[in-house]
C-alpha positions as CSV (number, residue, x, y, z in Angstrom):
1,M,0.3,0.0,0.2
2,I,1.4,3.1,-1.3
3,L,0.4,6.8,0.5
4,I,1.1,9.6,-1.8
5,W,0.9,12.5,0.7
6,Y,2.2,16.2,1.5
7,P,3.2,16.0,4.8
8,K,2.4,19.4,5.6
9,C,-1.0,18.9,4.2
10,T,-3.7,18.4,7.6
11,T,-5.6,16.4,5.5
12,C,-2.9,13.8,4.8
13,Q,-1.7,13.8,8.1
14,K,-5.0,12.7,9.1
15,A,-5.3,10.2,6.7
16,K,-1.6,8.7,7.5
17,N,-3.0,8.7,11.4
18,W,-6.2,7.1,10.6
19,L,-3.9,4.6,8.4
20,D,-1.7,4.3,11.3
21,D,-4.5,3.8,14.0
22,N,-6.1,1.0,11.8
23,G,-2.8,-0.8,11.4
24,F,-2.0,-0.6,7.9
25,E,1.8,-0.8,6.8
26,V,2.2,2.1,4.2
27,E,4.9,3.2,2.3
28,T,4.9,6.8,2.3
29,R,5.7,9.3,-1.2
30,H,6.2,13.3,-0.7
31,I,3.9,14.5,-3.4
32,K,6.0,17.3,-4.2
33,E,9.4,15.6,-4.2
34,E,8.6,12.3,-6.6
35,N,5.8,13.6,-8.4
36,P,3.6,10.7,-10.1
37,S,4.5,10.1,-13.5
38,Y,2.0,10.2,-16.6
39,D,2.1,6.3,-16.7
40,E,1.2,6.0,-13.0
41,L,-1.4,8.6,-13.1
42,K,-2.8,7.4,-15.9
43,M,-3.0,3.8,-14.5
44,W,-4.2,5.1,-11.1
45,Y,-7.3,6.9,-12.7
46,E,-7.8,3.9,-14.6
47,K,-8.6,1.7,-11.8
48,S,-9.9,4.6,-9.6
49,G,-13.2,4.4,-11.9
50,L,-13.8,8.3,-11.0
51,P,-13.5,11.1,-13.3
52,L,-10.3,12.8,-13.7
53,K,-11.6,15.7,-12.5
54,K,-11.2,13.8,-8.8
55,F,-7.4,14.5,-9.2
56,F,-6.9,17.6,-9.4
57,N,-6.5,19.6,-6.1
58,T,-8.9,22.5,-7.0
59,S,-8.7,24.1,-3.6
60,G,-5.0,24.3,-4.3
61,L,-3.4,27.5,-5.2
62,L,-1.5,26.1,-8.3
63,Y,-4.9,25.2,-9.5
64,K,-6.6,28.3,-9.1
65,S,-3.7,30.6,-10.7
66,M,-3.7,28.8,-13.6
67,Q,-6.9,28.5,-13.8
68,L,-7.7,25.2,-14.3
69,K,-11.2,25.5,-13.6
70,D,-11.8,27.1,-17.1
71,K,-9.2,25.0,-18.9
72,L,-10.0,21.9,-17.8
73,P,-13.3,20.9,-19.5
74,T,-11.6,22.1,-23.1
75,M,-8.5,19.5,-22.2
76,S,-8.1,16.6,-23.5
77,E,-7.6,13.2,-21.0
78,E,-4.2,12.6,-22.5
79,E,-3.4,16.9,-22.0
80,Q,-5.3,16.6,-18.5
81,L,-2.8,13.9,-17.3
82,K,0.2,15.5,-18.7
83,L,-0.7,18.6,-16.8
84,L,-1.0,16.5,-13.8
85,A,1.7,14.7,-13.8
86,S,4.1,18.4,-14.6
87,D,3.6,19.1,-10.7
88,G,2.8,17.6,-7.0
89,M,0.8,20.8,-6.0
90,I,-1.8,20.1,-8.7
91,V,-2.4,16.7,-7.8
92,K,-5.3,15.7,-5.1
93,R,-3.8,14.4,-2.1
94,P,-4.0,11.8,-0.5
95,I,-3.8,8.8,-2.9
96,I,-3.6,5.6,-1.4
97,V,-3.1,2.8,-3.8
98,D,-3.7,-0.5,-2.7
99,G,-3.6,-3.2,-5.6
100,D,-6.3,-2.3,-7.4
101,T,-7.9,0.1,-5.4
102,V,-7.0,3.9,-5.8
103,L,-8.6,6.6,-3.6
104,T,-8.4,10.6,-4.2
105,G,-8.7,12.4,-0.9
106,F,-9.2,11.3,2.8
107,R,-13.1,10.7,3.3
108,E,-13.4,8.1,6.3
109,K,-16.2,6.3,5.2
110,E,-14.4,5.6,2.2
111,W,-11.5,4.7,3.0
112,E,-13.0,2.2,5.6
113,K,-13.4,-0.3,2.4
114,L,-9.5,-0.7,2.6
115,K,-10.4,-2.7,6.0
């Protein structure tokens, strides 16, 4: 199980604590230092069953400054994945990857599925 996170993010800290409290052994990966690649993002997106927009950090400063709310609807899936792979701060976090399970953001009810 891999937790892709930004350690300074309080939501990521809550997710890590929840995983620890529930006995999960996780490998952590700092999203800013080791941004997910295009291929990883494409694979996770396909496994997740989520809309690609769920992989964007819509509350982030970079997302807002790049005006992605207006640009994403006109971009192809490939362009969006390349954009996500360009900077970890655009990517929604935390992301948990466990085999075929991929979850973005931390919603405890959703993460209960991991048990």
